[in-house]
Backbone as a printed PyTorch tensor [residue, N CA C, xyz], in Angstrom:
tensor([[[ 18.4120, -11.9500, -44.9850],
         [ 18.9310, -12.6560, -43.8500],
         [ 17.7600, -13.1860, -43.0240]],

        [[ 17.8240, -14.3960, -42.6160],
         [ 16.7380, -14.9930, -41.8340],
         [ 16.8860, -14.6130, -40.3660]],

        [[ 15.7490, -14.5870, -39.6950],
         [ 15.7560, -14.2370, -38.2850],
         [ 16.2400, -15.4270, -37.4650]],

        [[ 17.1390, -15.1660, -36.5480],
         [ 17.6470, -16.2180, -35.6720],
         [ 16.7020, -16.3590, -34.4850]],

        [[ 16.4330, -17.5660, -34.1210],
         [ 15.5640, -17.8230, -32.9800],
         [ 16.4360, -18.1530, -31.7770]],

        [[ 16.2930, -17.3600, -30.7520],
         [ 17.0840, -17.5660, -29.5500],
         [ 16.2060, -18.2660, -28.5210]],

        [[ 16.6620, -19.3920, -28.0860],
         [ 15.9090, -20.1510, -27.0850],
         [ 16.4660, -19.8340, -25.6990]],

        [[ 15.5640, -19.6070, -24.7600],
         [ 15.9850, -19.3170, -23.3990],
         [ 15.2590, -20.2490, -22.4370]],

        [[ 15.7520, -20.2680, -21.2210],
         [ 15.1470, -21.1050, -20.1870],
         [ 14.3410, -20.2590, -19.2010]],

        [[ 13.9720, -19.0470, -19.6000],
         [ 13.2480, -18.1690, -18.7050],
         [ 11.9620, -18.8110, -18.1930]],

        [[ 11.2040, -19.4030, -19.0770],
         [  9.9460, -20.0140, -18.6570],
         [ 10.1780, -21.2270, -17.7690]],

        [[ 11.2910, -21.8930, -17.9470],
         [ 11.5850, -23.0560, -17.1190],
         [ 11.8840, -22.6260, -15.6890]],

        [[ 12.6670, -21.5860, -15.5250],
         [ 13.1030, -21.1710, -14.1940],
         [ 12.1070, -20.2500, -13.5080]],

        [[ 11.1890, -19.6770, -14.2210],
         [ 10.2240, -18.7730, -13.6080],
         [  8.8310, -19.3900, -13.5310]],

        [[  8.7730, -20.6480, -13.1870],
         [  7.4870, -21.3080, -13.0190],
         [  6.8170, -20.7990, -11.7510]],

        [[  5.5120, -20.6190, -11.8210],
         [  4.7710, -20.1500, -10.6710],
         [  4.4920, -21.3230,  -9.7500]],

        [[  4.7770, -21.1420,  -8.4710],
         [  4.5340, -22.2010,  -7.4970],
         [  3.0560, -22.2110,  -7.1360]],

        [[  2.4850, -23.4070,  -7.1090],
         [  1.0460, -23.5510,  -6.8940],
         [  0.8100, -24.5080,  -5.7380]],

        [[ -0.1720, -24.1900,  -4.8960],
         [ -0.5510, -25.0410,  -3.7700],
         [ -1.8240, -25.7890,  -4.1670]],

        [[ -1.7790, -27.1190,  -4.0610],
         [ -2.9410, -27.9410,  -4.3970],
         [ -3.6630, -28.4500,  -3.1570]],

        [[ -2.9280, -28.5990,  -2.0530],
         [ -3.5430, -29.0600,  -0.8220],
         [ -2.7650, -28.5330,   0.3690]],

        [[ -3.4620, -28.4110,   1.4870],
         [ -2.8460, -28.0030,   2.7410],
         [ -3.0180, -29.1710,   3.6970]],

        [[ -1.8890, -29.7400,   4.1380],
         [ -1.8840, -30.9670,   4.9280],
         [ -2.6410, -32.0410,   4.1230]],

        [[ -3.7460, -32.5260,   4.6470],
         [ -4.4940, -33.5550,   3.9020],
         [ -5.7860, -33.0170,   3.3100]],

        [[ -5.9590, -31.7150,   3.3750],
         [ -7.1700, -31.0890,   2.8470],
         [ -6.8850, -30.6150,   1.4310]],

        [[ -7.5830, -31.1970,   0.4730],
         [ -7.4110, -30.8160,  -0.9270],
         [ -8.2110, -29.5500,  -1.2030]],

        [[ -7.5540, -28.5550,  -1.8160],
         [ -8.2200, -27.2990,  -2.1420],
         [ -9.1270, -27.4770,  -3.3560]],

        [[-10.2430, -26.7530,  -3.4340],
         [-11.1520, -26.9160,  -4.5840],
         [-10.5370, -26.4360,  -5.8970]],

        [[ -9.5560, -25.5650,  -5.8290],
         [ -8.8610, -25.0980,  -7.0240],
         [ -7.4280, -24.7480,  -6.6200]],

        [[ -6.4820, -24.8680,  -7.5520],
         [ -5.0920, -24.5520,  -7.2110],
         [ -4.9120, -23.0640,  -6.9120]],

        [[ -4.0600, -22.7640,  -5.9290],
         [ -3.8100, -21.3920,  -5.4940],
         [ -2.3180, -21.1210,  -5.6110]],

        [[ -1.9560, -20.0310,  -6.2990],
         [ -0.5440, -19.6860,  -6.4090],
         [ -0.0800, -19.0320,  -5.1050]],

        [[  1.2280, -18.9990,  -4.9030],
         [  1.7620, -18.3790,  -3.6960],
         [  1.4460, -16.8880,  -3.6620]],

        [[  1.4420, -16.2580,  -4.8180],
         [  1.1010, -14.8310,  -4.8860],
         [ -0.3350, -14.5980,  -4.4330]],

        [[ -1.2550, -15.4180,  -4.9040],
         [ -2.6510, -15.2930,  -4.4990],
         [ -2.8060, -15.5320,  -3.0050]],

        [[ -2.0980, -16.5210,  -2.4660],
         [ -2.1770, -16.8110,  -1.0350],
         [ -1.6360, -15.6340,  -0.2240]],

        [[ -0.5580, -15.0260,  -0.6920],
         [  0.0080, -13.8770,   0.0120],
         [ -0.9140, -12.6720,  -0.0040]],

        [[ -1.5130, -12.3930,  -1.1550],
         [ -2.4430, -11.2600,  -1.2590],
         [ -3.6600, -11.5040,  -0.3840]],

        [[ -4.1670, -12.7370,  -0.3720],
         [ -5.3210, -13.0730,   0.4720],
         [ -4.9770, -12.8930,   1.9410]],

        [[ -3.7940, -13.3540,   2.3570],
         [ -3.3920, -13.2210,   3.7570],
         [ -3.2420, -11.7550,   4.1560]],

        [[ -2.6200, -10.9610,   3.3090],
         [ -2.4460,  -9.5400,   3.6210],
         [ -3.7960,  -8.8200,   3.6820]],

        [[ -4.7150,  -9.1800,   2.8040],
         [ -6.0440,  -8.5650,   2.8160],
         [ -6.8180,  -8.9850,   4.0650]],

        [[ -6.6900, -10.2600,   4.4640],
         [ -7.3720, -10.7250,   5.6750],
         [ -6.8100, -10.0160,   6.9090]],

        [[ -5.4890,  -9.8040,   6.9460],
         [ -4.8830,  -9.0730,   8.0620],
         [ -5.3860,  -7.6260,   8.0710]],

        [[ -5.4800,  -7.0180,   6.9000],
         [ -6.0100,  -5.6520,   6.8190],
         [ -7.4620,  -5.6100,   7.3000]],

        [[ -8.2410,  -6.6300,   6.9880],
         [ -9.6290,  -6.6690,   7.4480],
         [ -9.7040,  -6.8060,   8.9680]],

        [[ -8.7770,  -7.5470,   9.5700],
         [ -8.7400,  -7.6520,  11.0300],
         [ -8.4580,  -6.2830,  11.6280]],

        [[ -7.5340,  -5.5410,  11.0130],
         [ -7.1620,  -4.2240,  11.5310],
         [ -8.3180,  -3.2320,  11.3860]],

        [[ -8.9750,  -3.2180,  10.2250],
         [-10.0500,  -2.2370,  10.0260],
         [-11.4140,  -2.7330,  10.5030]],

        [[-11.4780,  -3.8970,  11.1380],
         [-12.7720,  -4.3970,  11.6070],
         [-13.3010,  -3.5940,  12.7960]],

        [[-12.4720,  -2.7220,  13.3460],
         [-12.9430,  -1.8650,  14.4410],
         [-13.7530,  -0.6780,  13.9420]],

        [[-13.7590,  -0.4540,  12.6350],
         [-14.5950,   0.6070,  12.0650],
         [-16.0510,   0.1870,  12.2730]],

        [[-16.8980,   1.0970,  12.7550],
         [-18.2650,   0.7080,  13.1310],
         [-19.0490,  -0.0440,  12.0560]],

        [[-19.0410,   0.3800,  10.8190],
         [-19.8390,  -0.2990,   9.8000],
         [-19.2790,  -1.6550,   9.4090]],

        [[-17.9810,  -1.7690,   9.3600],
         [-17.3520,  -3.0270,   8.9390],
         [-17.4090,  -4.0620,  10.0440]],

        [[-17.3500,  -3.6330,  11.2840],
         [-17.3810,  -4.5640,  12.4110],
         [-18.6940,  -5.3140,  12.5330]],

        [[-19.7500,  -4.7930,  11.9510],
         [-21.0630,  -5.4440,  12.0430],
         [-21.2750,  -6.5180,  10.9840]],

        [[-20.4300,  -6.5670,   9.9760],
         [-20.5660,  -7.6000,   8.9420],
         [-20.2700,  -8.9730,   9.5210]],

        [[-20.8470,  -9.9900,   8.9280],
         [-20.5920, -11.3430,   9.4170],
         [-19.1430, -11.7290,   9.1150]],

        [[-18.5710, -12.6000,   9.9240],
         [-17.1760, -13.0130,   9.7020],
         [-16.9400, -13.6600,   8.3380]],

        [[-17.9330, -14.3280,   7.8010],
         [-17.7690, -14.9460,   6.4770],
         [-17.5320, -13.8700,   5.4220]],

        [[-18.2830, -12.7950,   5.5010],
         [-18.1110, -11.6980,   4.5380],
         [-16.7890, -10.9910,   4.7790]],

        [[-16.4930, -10.7060,   6.0610],
         [-15.2800,  -9.9570,   6.3870],
         [-14.0040, -10.7070,   6.0540]],

        [[-13.9550, -11.9930,   6.3520],
         [-12.6900, -12.7230,   6.2550],
         [-12.6030, -13.6970,   5.0890]],

        [[-13.6880, -13.8960,   4.3420],
         [-13.6220, -14.7710,   3.1630],
         [-14.0020, -14.0510,   1.8730]],

        [[-15.1800, -13.4400,   1.8540],
         [-15.6620, -12.8570,   0.6010],
         [-14.8980, -11.5910,   0.2020]],

        [[-14.7060, -10.6720,   1.1430],
         [-14.0000,  -9.4230,   0.8060],
         [-12.5350,  -9.7050,   0.4310]],

        [[-11.7690, -10.4510,   1.2470],
         [-10.3970, -10.7570,   0.8250],
         [-10.3390, -11.5740,  -0.4750]],

        [[-11.3200, -12.4630,  -0.6670],
         [-11.3450, -13.2390,  -1.9140],
         [-11.5810, -12.3690,  -3.1300]],

        [[-12.5070, -11.4160,  -3.0140],
         [-12.7860, -10.5170,  -4.1430],
         [-11.5880,  -9.6110,  -4.4310]],

        [[-10.9740,  -9.0850,  -3.3770],
         [ -9.8020,  -8.2240,  -3.5750],
         [ -8.6480,  -9.0190,  -4.1740]],

        [[ -8.4560, -10.2420,  -3.7090],
         [ -7.4000, -11.0970,  -4.2620],
         [ -7.6510, -11.3890,  -5.7280]],

        [[ -8.8850, -11.7180,  -6.0750],
         [ -9.2080, -11.9750,  -7.4770],
         [ -8.9140, -10.7530,  -8.3280]],

        [[ -9.3290,  -9.5700,  -7.8490],
         [ -9.1150,  -8.3440,  -8.6150],
         [ -7.6230,  -8.0440,  -8.7810]],

        [[ -6.8630,  -8.1630,  -7.7050],
         [ -5.4500,  -7.7960,  -7.7700],
         [ -4.5920,  -8.8030,  -8.5370]],

        [[ -5.0270, -10.0460,  -8.6490],
         [ -4.2010, -11.0470,  -9.3270],
         [ -4.6960, -11.3980, -10.7330]],

        [[ -5.9300, -11.1230, -11.0580],
         [ -6.4620, -11.5390, -12.3590],
         [ -6.7250, -10.3980, -13.3340]],

        [[ -7.1350,  -9.2490, -12.8330],
         [ -7.5260,  -8.1610, -13.7190],
         [ -6.3200,  -7.3720, -14.2100]],

        [[ -6.4860,  -6.7040, -15.3380],
         [ -5.4470,  -5.8520, -15.9130],
         [ -6.0400,  -4.4890, -16.2150]],

        [[ -5.3160,  -3.4290, -15.8620],
         [ -5.7070,  -2.0590, -16.1700],
         [ -4.6270,  -1.4900, -17.0710]],

        [[ -4.9780,  -1.1090, -18.2720],
         [ -4.0140,  -0.6190, -19.2650],
         [ -2.9000,  -1.6290, -19.5020]],

        [[ -3.2120,  -2.9060, -19.4210],
         [ -2.2150,  -3.9500, -19.6600],
         [ -1.2880,  -4.1980, -18.4920]],

        [[ -1.5640,  -3.6070, -17.3400],
         [ -0.7110,  -3.7670, -16.1650],
         [ -1.5200,  -4.3660, -15.0200]],

        [[ -0.8420,  -5.0410, -14.0880],
         [ -1.5460,  -5.4490, -12.8730],
         [ -2.0100,  -4.2050, -12.0980]],

        [[ -3.1240,  -4.2970, -11.3660],
         [ -3.6830,  -3.1100, -10.7100],
         [ -2.7170,  -2.3820,  -9.7700]],

        [[ -1.8810,  -3.1100,  -9.0310],
         [ -0.9520,  -2.4450,  -8.1200],
         [  0.0900,  -1.6450,  -8.8870]],

        [[  0.6170,  -2.2070,  -9.9600],
         [  1.5980,  -1.4840, -10.7760],
         [  0.9440,  -0.2830, -11.4600]],

        [[ -0.3150,  -0.4300, -11.8910],
         [ -1.0390,   0.6860, -12.4890],
         [ -1.2220,   1.8100, -11.4790]],

        [[ -1.5850,   1.4610, -10.2320],
         [ -1.7830,   2.4690,  -9.1970],
         [ -0.4870,   3.2170,  -8.9020]],

        [[  0.6400,   2.5090,  -8.8410],
         [  1.9220,   3.1580,  -8.5760],
         [  2.2840,   4.1120,  -9.7140]],

        [[  2.1010,   3.6900, -10.9640],
         [  2.4360,   4.5670, -12.0880],
         [  1.4810,   5.7570, -12.1590]],

        [[  0.2070,   5.5650, -11.8080],
         [ -0.7400,   6.6760, -11.7970],
         [ -0.3780,   7.6840, -10.7180]],

        [[  0.0070,   7.2020,  -9.5290],
         [  0.4150,   8.1080,  -8.4480],
         [  1.6860,   8.8630,  -8.8320]],

        [[  2.6130,   8.2080,  -9.5140],
         [  3.8230,   8.8910,  -9.9610],
         [  3.4650,   9.9930, -10.9540]],

        [[  2.5020,   9.7290, -11.8220],
         [  2.0660,  10.7550, -12.7700],
         [  1.4030,  11.9260, -12.0580]],

        [[  0.5330,  11.6420, -11.1050],
         [ -0.2010,  12.6960, -10.4070],
         [  0.7560,  13.6210,  -9.6600]],

        [[  1.7600,  13.0680,  -9.0090],
         [  2.6580,  13.8730,  -8.1900],
         [  3.9030,  14.3540,  -8.9310]],

        [[  4.0270,  14.0510, -10.2150],
         [  5.1870,  14.5260, -10.9650],
         [  4.9090,  15.9320, -11.5120]],

        [[  5.9600,  16.7110, -11.7340],
         [  5.7410,  18.0460, -12.3050],
         [  5.2370,  17.9270, -13.7410]],

        [[  4.3340,  18.8160, -14.1060],
         [  3.7370,  18.7410, -15.4400],
         [  4.4900,  19.5800, -16.4680]],

        [[  5.2760,  20.5570, -16.0120],
         [  6.0520,  21.3970, -16.9250],
         [  7.5240,  21.0830, -16.7490]],

        [[  8.1400,  20.6210, -17.8280],
         [  9.5420,  20.2260, -17.7830],
         [ 10.3430,  20.9860, -18.8250]],

        [[ 11.5970,  21.1960, -18.5210],
         [ 12.5440,  21.7290, -19.4780],
         [ 13.8180,  20.9060, -19.3280]],

        [[ 14.1660,  20.1750, -20.3840],
         [ 15.3100,  19.2660, -20.3520],
         [ 15.1490,  18.2310, -19.2320]],

        [[ 13.9570,  17.7350, -19.0900],
         [ 13.5780,  16.7320, -18.0990],
         [ 13.7850,  17.1940, -16.6640]],

        [[ 13.8250,  18.5080, -16.4390],
         [ 13.8970,  19.0960, -15.1060],
         [ 12.6460,  19.9370, -14.9060]],

        [[ 12.0770,  19.9430, -13.6950],
         [ 10.8710,  20.7620, -13.4780],
         [ 11.1830,  22.2410, -13.6070]],

        [[ 10.2420,  22.9690, -14.2270],
         [ 10.3890,  24.4160, -14.3360],
         [ 10.1410,  25.0490, -12.9760]],

        [[ 10.9620,  26.0170, -12.6400],
         [ 10.8120,  26.7130, -11.3660],
         [ 10.0760,  28.0210, -11.6180]],

        [[  9.1940,  28.3620, -10.7120],
         [  8.4600,  29.6210, -10.8180],
         [  9.3620,  30.7620, -10.3940]],

        [[  9.3370,  31.8110, -11.1610],
         [ 10.0890,  33.0040, -10.7960],
         [  9.2040,  33.8830,  -9.9200]],

        [[  9.8200,  34.5590,  -8.9740],
         [  9.0680,  35.4240,  -8.0650],
         [  8.5280,  36.6250,  -8.8300]],

        [[  7.2680,  36.9220,  -8.6510],
         [  6.6690,  38.0920,  -9.2660],
         [  6.1720,  37.8700, -10.6850]],

        [[  6.4340,  36.7570, -11.3010],
         [  5.9610,  36.4950, -12.6650],
         [  4.9940,  35.3150, -12.6500]],

        [[  3.9350,  35.4780, -13.3890],
         [  2.9700,  34.3940, -13.5140],
         [  3.2850,  33.5940, -14.7600]],

        [[  3.1490,  32.3010, -14.6380],
         [  3.3170,  31.4580, -15.8130],
         [  1.9870,  31.3720, -16.5370]],

        [[  2.0230,  31.3630, -17.8500],
         [  0.7540,  31.2380, -18.5930],
         [  0.1130,  29.8850, -18.3700]],

        [[ -1.2120,  29.8670, -18.4000],
         [ -1.9340,  28.6050, -18.2600],
         [ -1.9130,  27.8510, -19.5800]],

        [[ -1.9880,  26.5300, -19.4620],
         [ -2.1030,  25.7740, -20.7010],
         [ -1.1130,  24.7800, -20.8420]]])
């Protein structure tokens, strides 16, 4: 039996929106809405943490352009274990805080007065 090919419109409807210019100022490279959002959130975070003594002494170009730009590049372009960094961090935190000993997908409870073997 031959494999049937199913065509979908997923790629048509899930196009990434890209900004090429702001008002009449043409950007040097296209920026997606996701990248713009991450950059804005990082810049806001830099404004909040700029009161920290060491960070407050950095020049505004470094604080508000280079650091948010580097963080935006890392969060939108890099992959860790095949996942975006934020999704990787969430799954790693879920692993760290999840119980390591399970029985029927339920955490094992410690009995009073008995030690569980290590391992």
